[in-house]
N, CA, C and O atoms as a GROMACS GRO file, in nm:
protein
  276
    1UNK      N    1   0.085  -0.118   0.000
    1UNK     CA    2   0.000   0.000   0.000
    1UNK      C    3   0.090   0.124   0.000
    1UNK      O    4   0.190   0.129   0.071
    2UNK      N    5   0.053   0.221  -0.078
    2UNK     CA    6   0.130   0.344  -0.090
    2UNK      C    7   0.088   0.444   0.014
    2UNK      O    8  -0.031   0.464   0.037
    3UNK      N    9   0.185   0.508   0.078
    3UNK     CA   10   0.156   0.616   0.172
    3UNK      C   11   0.128   0.741   0.090
    3UNK      O   12   0.218   0.792   0.023
    4UNK      N   13   0.007   0.791   0.095
    4UNK     CA   14  -0.029   0.906   0.011
    4UNK      C   15   0.046   1.033   0.050
    4UNK      O   16   0.054   1.125  -0.032
    5UNK      N   17   0.102   1.040   0.171
    5UNK     CA   18   0.178   1.158   0.211
    5UNK      C   19   0.317   1.161   0.149
    5UNK      O   20   0.380   1.266   0.145
    6UNK      N   21   0.366   1.046   0.101
    6UNK     CA   22   0.497   1.043   0.040
    6UNK      C   23   0.504   1.131  -0.084
    6UNK      O   24   0.611   1.184  -0.117
    7UNK      N   25   0.392   1.146  -0.155
    7UNK     CA   26   0.391   1.225  -0.277
    7UNK      C   27   0.363   1.373  -0.253
    7UNK      O   28   0.365   1.452  -0.347
    8UNK      N   29   0.336   1.410  -0.129
    8UNK     CA   30   0.309   1.550  -0.097
    8UNK      C   31   0.441   1.619  -0.067
    8UNK      O   32   0.519   1.574   0.017
    9UNK      N   33   0.466   1.730  -0.136
    9UNK     CA   34   0.592   1.800  -0.115
    9UNK      C   35   0.578   1.905  -0.004
    9UNK      O   36   0.467   1.943   0.034
   10UNK      N   37   0.691   1.949   0.045
   10UNK     CA   38   0.693   2.052   0.149
   10UNK      C   39   0.630   2.180   0.095
   10UNK      O   40   0.635   2.207  -0.025
   11UNK      N   41   0.570   2.256   0.184
   11UNK     CA   42   0.508   2.381   0.144
   11UNK      C   43   0.542   2.490   0.243
   11UNK      O   44   0.565   2.463   0.361
   12UNK      N   45   0.546   2.613   0.195
   12UNK     CA   46   0.568   2.729   0.281
   12UNK      C   47   0.434   2.772   0.335
   12UNK      O   48   0.336   2.784   0.260
   13UNK      N   49   0.428   2.795   0.465
   13UNK     CA   50   0.306   2.838   0.531
   13UNK      C   51   0.330   2.964   0.612
   13UNK      O   52   0.444   2.996   0.646
   14UNK      N   53   0.224   3.034   0.640
   14UNK     CA   54   0.226   3.142   0.737
   14UNK      C   55   0.144   3.093   0.855
   14UNK      O   56   0.032   3.045   0.837
   15UNK      N   57   0.199   3.106   0.975
   15UNK     CA   58   0.130   3.062   1.096
   15UNK      C   59  -0.010   3.123   1.100
   15UNK      O   60  -0.027   3.243   1.079
   16UNK      N   61  -0.109   3.040   1.128
   16UNK     CA   62  -0.248   3.085   1.133
   16UNK      C   63  -0.274   3.177   1.252
   16UNK      O   64  -0.378   3.242   1.258
   17UNK      N   65  -0.180   3.184   1.346
   17UNK     CA   66  -0.198   3.267   1.465
   17UNK      C   67  -0.119   3.398   1.458
   17UNK      O   68  -0.172   3.504   1.490
   18UNK      N   69   0.010   3.391   1.416
   18UNK     CA   70   0.095   3.511   1.420
   18UNK      C   71   0.148   3.555   1.285
   18UNK      O   72   0.198   3.666   1.272
   19UNK      N   73   0.137   3.470   1.184
   19UNK     CA   74   0.184   3.505   1.050
   19UNK      C   75   0.328   3.470   1.020
   19UNK      O   76   0.374   3.493   0.908
   20UNK      N   77   0.402   3.414   1.117
   20UNK     CA   78   0.540   3.374   1.093
   20UNK      C   79   0.544   3.267   0.984
   20UNK      O   80   0.466   3.172   0.986
   21UNK      N   81   0.634   3.283   0.888
   21UNK     CA   82   0.647   3.185   0.781
   21UNK      C   83   0.735   3.069   0.824
   21UNK      O   84   0.835   3.087   0.894
   22UNK      N   85   0.697   2.948   0.782
   22UNK     CA   86   0.775   2.828   0.809
   22UNK      C   87   0.742   2.724   0.704
   22UNK      O   88   0.650   2.742   0.624
   23UNK      N   89   0.818   2.615   0.703
   23UNK     CA   90   0.797   2.508   0.606
   23UNK      C   91   0.726   2.392   0.673
   23UNK      O   92   0.758   2.353   0.785
   24UNK      N   93   0.629   2.336   0.603
   24UNK     CA   94   0.555   2.219   0.649
   24UNK      C   95   0.584   2.106   0.552
   24UNK      O   96   0.571   2.123   0.430
   25UNK      N   97   0.624   1.990   0.604
   25UNK     CA   98   0.654   1.876   0.518
   25UNK      C   99   0.575   1.755   0.569
   25UNK      O  100   0.622   1.684   0.657
   26UNK      N  101   0.456   1.731   0.513
   26UNK     CA  102   0.371   1.622   0.560
   26UNK      C  103   0.429   1.482   0.539
   26UNK      O  104   0.371   1.385   0.588
   27UNK      N  105   0.540   1.469   0.469
   27UNK     CA  106   0.600   1.338   0.446
   27UNK      C  107   0.664   1.281   0.572
   27UNK      O  108   0.703   1.164   0.575
   28UNK      N  109   0.676   1.362   0.676
   28UNK     CA  110   0.734   1.315   0.801
   28UNK      C  111   0.860   1.388   0.842
   28UNK      O  112   0.911   1.366   0.951
   29UNK      N  113   0.911   1.475   0.756
   29UNK     CA  114   1.032   1.549   0.787
   29UNK      C  115   1.001   1.683   0.852
   29UNK      O  116   1.092   1.765   0.869
   30UNK      N  117   0.879   1.709   0.888
   30UNK     CA  118   0.838   1.837   0.946
   30UNK      C  119   0.874   1.841   1.095
   30UNK      O  120   0.873   1.739   1.164
   31UNK      N  121   0.906   1.961   1.143
   31UNK     CA  122   0.942   1.979   1.284
   31UNK      C  123   0.830   1.934   1.377
   31UNK      O  124   0.856   1.889   1.488
   32UNK      N  125   0.705   1.944   1.333
   32UNK     CA  126   0.593   1.911   1.422
   32UNK      C  127   0.584   1.762   1.456
   32UNK      O  128   0.521   1.725   1.554
   33UNK      N  129   0.648   1.678   1.375
   33UNK     CA  130   0.649   1.535   1.404
   33UNK      C  131   0.731   1.506   1.529
   33UNK      O  132   0.713   1.402   1.592
   34UNK      N  133   0.821   1.597   1.565
   34UNK     CA  134   0.906   1.580   1.683
   34UNK      C  135   0.839   1.633   1.810
   34UNK      O  136   0.886   1.607   1.921
   35UNK      N  137   0.730   1.708   1.794
   35UNK     CA  138   0.664   1.772   1.907
   35UNK      C  139   0.580   1.674   1.989
   35UNK      O  140   0.519   1.583   1.935
   36UNK      N  141   0.579   1.695   2.119
   36UNK     CA  142   0.491   1.617   2.206
   36UNK      C  143   0.359   1.690   2.228
   36UNK      O  144   0.261   1.631   2.274
   37UNK      N  145   0.358   1.819   2.197
   37UNK     CA  146   0.237   1.900   2.211
   37UNK      C  147   0.141   1.863   2.099
   37UNK      O  148   0.180   1.861   1.982
   38UNK      N  149   0.017   1.834   2.133
   38UNK     CA  150  -0.085   1.802   2.034
   38UNK      C  151  -0.209   1.883   2.065
   38UNK      O  152  -0.249   1.896   2.181
   39UNK      N  153  -0.270   1.935   1.962
   39UNK     CA  154  -0.398   2.004   1.979
   39UNK      C  155  -0.508   1.907   1.938
   39UNK      O  156  -0.490   1.830   1.843
   40UNK      N  157  -0.620   1.908   2.006
   40UNK     CA  158  -0.728   1.816   1.969
   40UNK      C  159  -0.790   1.856   1.836
   40UNK      O  160  -0.801   1.975   1.804
   41UNK      N  161  -0.830   1.756   1.759
   41UNK     CA  162  -0.903   1.784   1.636
   41UNK      C  163  -1.043   1.831   1.676
   41UNK      O  164  -1.098   1.783   1.775
   42UNK      N  165  -1.100   1.922   1.600
   42UNK     CA  166  -1.235   1.967   1.634
   42UNK      C  167  -1.334   1.853   1.618
   42UNK      O  168  -1.320   1.768   1.530
   43UNK      N  169  -1.434   1.852   1.703
   43UNK     CA  170  -1.540   1.752   1.693
   43UNK      C  171  -1.624   1.782   1.570
   43UNK      O  172  -1.620   1.892   1.515
   44UNK      N  173  -1.698   1.684   1.526
   44UNK     CA  174  -1.784   1.703   1.410
   44UNK      C  175  -1.880   1.820   1.436
   44UNK      O  176  -1.946   1.825   1.539
   45UNK      N  177  -1.887   1.911   1.343
   45UNK     CA  178  -1.973   2.027   1.357
   45UNK      C  179  -1.911   2.143   1.433
   45UNK      O  180  -1.966   2.253   1.435
   46UNK      N  181  -1.796   2.120   1.495
   46UNK     CA  182  -1.727   2.224   1.571
   46UNK      C  183  -1.620   2.287   1.482
   46UNK      O  184  -1.541   2.216   1.420
   47UNK      N  185  -1.617   2.419   1.476
   47UNK     CA  186  -1.518   2.487   1.394
   47UNK      C  187  -1.387   2.498   1.472
   47UNK      O  188  -1.388   2.528   1.592
   48UNK      N  189  -1.277   2.474   1.405
   48UNK     CA  190  -1.145   2.488   1.466
   48UNK      C  191  -1.110   2.635   1.482
   48UNK      O  192  -1.151   2.718   1.401
   49UNK      N  193  -1.034   2.667   1.585
   49UNK     CA  194  -0.989   2.805   1.605
   49UNK      C  195  -0.890   2.847   1.496
   49UNK      O  196  -0.880   2.965   1.464
   50UNK      N  197  -0.817   2.751   1.439
   50UNK     CA  198  -0.718   2.778   1.337
   50UNK      C  199  -0.744   2.688   1.217
   50UNK      O  200  -0.776   2.570   1.234
   51UNK      N  201  -0.731   2.743   1.099
   51UNK     CA  202  -0.762   2.667   0.978
   51UNK      C  203  -0.641   2.605   0.912
   51UNK      O  204  -0.653   2.540   0.808
   52UNK      N  205  -0.524   2.624   0.971
   52UNK     CA  206  -0.403   2.562   0.919
   52UNK      C  207  -0.301   2.553   1.032
   52UNK      O  208  -0.332   2.581   1.148
   53UNK      N  209  -0.181   2.514   0.998
   53UNK     CA  210  -0.075   2.490   1.097
   53UNK      C  211  -0.034   2.616   1.173
   53UNK      O  212  -0.049   2.728   1.126
   54UNK      N  213   0.018   2.592   1.292
   54UNK     CA  214   0.076   2.697   1.375
   54UNK      C  215   0.227   2.679   1.376
   54UNK      O  216   0.277   2.567   1.359
   55UNK      N  217   0.301   2.788   1.394
   55UNK     CA  218   0.446   2.777   1.410
   55UNK      C  219   0.474   2.714   1.548
   55UNK      O  220   0.384   2.701   1.631
   56UNK      N  221   0.597   2.676   1.569
   56UNK     CA  222   0.634   2.607   1.694
   56UNK      C  223   0.600   2.691   1.818
   56UNK      O  224   0.544   2.639   1.914
   57UNK      N  225   0.633   2.822   1.815
   57UNK     CA  226   0.607   2.908   1.931
   57UNK      C  227   0.458   2.920   1.960
   57UNK      O  228   0.416   2.912   2.076
   58UNK      N  229   0.378   2.939   1.856
   58UNK     CA  230   0.233   2.954   1.876
   58UNK      C  231   0.168   2.822   1.917
   58UNK      O  232   0.073   2.822   1.995
   59UNK      N  233   0.219   2.711   1.867
   59UNK     CA  234   0.168   2.580   1.908
   59UNK      C  235   0.187   2.563   2.058
   59UNK      O  236   0.095   2.520   2.128
   60UNK      N  237   0.306   2.596   2.108
   60UNK     CA  238   0.335   2.583   2.251
   60UNK      C  239   0.250   2.681   2.333
   60UNK      O  240   0.196   2.644   2.437
   61UNK      N  241   0.240   2.805   2.286
   61UNK     CA  242   0.162   2.906   2.359
   61UNK      C  243   0.014   2.869   2.365
   61UNK      O  244  -0.049   2.880   2.470
   62UNK      N  245  -0.040   2.825   2.252
   62UNK     CA  246  -0.182   2.788   2.250
   62UNK      C  247  -0.209   2.664   2.336
   62UNK      O  248  -0.311   2.658   2.404
   63UNK      N  249  -0.119   2.568   2.332
   63UNK     CA  250  -0.134   2.447   2.414
   63UNK      C  251  -0.128   2.483   2.562
   63UNK      O  252  -0.201   2.425   2.642
   64UNK      N  253  -0.041   2.578   2.600
   64UNK     CA  254  -0.030   2.619   2.741
   64UNK      C  255  -0.157   2.687   2.788
   64UNK      O  256  -0.201   2.663   2.901
   65UNK      N  257  -0.217   2.772   2.706
   65UNK     CA  258  -0.341   2.840   2.748
   65UNK      C  259  -0.457   2.742   2.752
   65UNK      O  260  -0.546   2.755   2.836
   66UNK      N  261  -0.456   2.644   2.662
   66UNK     CA  262  -0.563   2.544   2.661
   66UNK      C  263  -0.553   2.454   2.783
   66UNK      O  264  -0.655   2.420   2.843
   67UNK      N  265  -0.431   2.416   2.820
   67UNK     CA  266  -0.409   2.330   2.937
   67UNK      C  267  -0.446   2.402   3.066
   67UNK      O  268  -0.487   2.338   3.164
   68UNK      N  269  -0.432   2.533   3.068
   68UNK     CA  270  -0.461   2.611   3.189
   68UNK      C  271  -0.612   2.621   3.217
   68UNK      O  272  -0.653   2.649   3.329
   69UNK      N  273  -0.692   2.597   3.115
   69UNK     CA  274  -0.839   2.605   3.133
   69UNK      C  275  -0.895   2.492   3.208
   69UNK      O  276  -1.016   2.486   3.230
   0.00000   0.00000   0.00000
């Protein structure tokens, strides 16, 4: 079976929270694969606060504020 992410190339993104540009590589070489911080996927019918990836700093900051609740 072919991993469909293998054919996806890296892309330049702007953080959905602060606008910082970074590279996202869904093939597994992305920095986020090394992170232990995870944000929950939105439930069905629930809109996500962010519509795309966050940079490393914003991911940590958002996870810290979410954990504090």
